[in-house]
N, C-alpha and C positions, 0 to 999 in steps of 0.2 A: 129123239132122246134130250131132255133136255140138260143145257151147259151146265156146269156146277159157278157159281160165282167166282170171279178172281179175289185170291185175299190181298188185303191190303199192301203187302211187299210188293206183292206182282205189280200191283196199283201203282205201286212209287216208283219201279222199276220202269215200266211204260212208260208213266210222265216223264221220268229223268232222259228216257232215249230222244222223246221227240223235244223236249228242250236243249239237249244236245244237238241234234239235228238243227235245228232250228238255230244255234248258236254257230255253228258250222258254216251253215248257211249266209249267215250274217258277216262273218269273217271273212267268207271267200267273195260276197259282193264287197266288204272293204278293200280286199285285195286289187281286185277290179277297178275301184274309184282309183286308189293311189297309182296305176298305172294312165291314167288322163291327164292332161294338162293342170296346173294349179290350179286357174282360174273355172276349169268344168268340174272340179271335185264335190262331191258331197261329203259333210263330216261324220264323224264315227254317230252322235247322236241323232244325224237325219237317218240312218241305216237302221240302227237300231229303234227307232219310233216306227219306220216303215216294217220290221220283223216283230215290231209288238213287244217288243224287250226294251222300253225306252231307258228304262232305269241303271241298265247294264249296257251300257254305251263303250266305260272304260273297262269293262270286261273283252270287249270287241277289241280294243287297242293295245290290250295286254297278248290278247292270243295273237295276234298278227304281227308283235314283236317276237313270238317263240314262247310265250307262255302256255302251261298246259293246264287242264282240267283236272279236277280234284282227281278222277277217274284214271287219266293216264298216268298222273303224278304217282300214285298207288299199285300200280300195275306189277310193279318187282315184288310188293310184299306179299299178293295173294297167292294162297298156297295151289287153288285150281288154274288151271288156263281157263280162256273163253270158251274152248272148245268142251273142254269137261263140264261147266257149269252145264 
């Protein structure tokens, strides 16, 4: 039986999840770099280039310093929990 095509909304949600996972991996890599001695550290720009998100290096630094993603910031405003969705 053939599968139905995904709606644009589902495609966008999947793309967002992949983007968020990439950002989390980049932030984790940046966190590990900060534990190294200063002369051996790579900067946020190099890590962003490595993960293919070169223009979002500042987001990596902000998330490292405790910033939240848009989804995390608006979780309290949602009517349904993620499990109910």
